[in-house]
C-alpha positions, 0 to 999 in steps of 0.5 A: 500500500505504501508503494502504491501511495508513493507511486501515485505521489510520484506520478502526480509530481511528474505530471505537474512537472511536465505541465509546468514545463509545457506551460513555461515553454509556451509563455516564454515562446509567446513573450519572445514572439511578442518581442520579435513582433515589436522589434519588427514594428520598430524597424519598419517605423524607423525605415518608413517614417518621414521624420519631418512629417512625424515631428509636425504630427507630434507637435500638432498633438502636443496638447495631449502629451505635454500635460503628462507628467515626466518624460516616461509618460510623454515617451509612452504616449508618443510610442503608442501614437506611432503604433507601438505597444510599449516604449522600447526602453 
């Protein structure tokens, strides 16, 4: 009977370990994929943006980002304005 209980416990622990590994691998894979997508968006933004026009657009919307407190909040607004999910720093 003790061996049966030990075997059951061992089986549960092994299954949990496999499930944890699979879940962790999936989460890491998704995060890496998200980072690569974000990097691609940034590369496309840098390559395909008319920066003089972009500066004019940002300045035209200054009433939206200037009241934000701190450079981080303002940079975050600008990143979102250009379609990035989060700032790149």
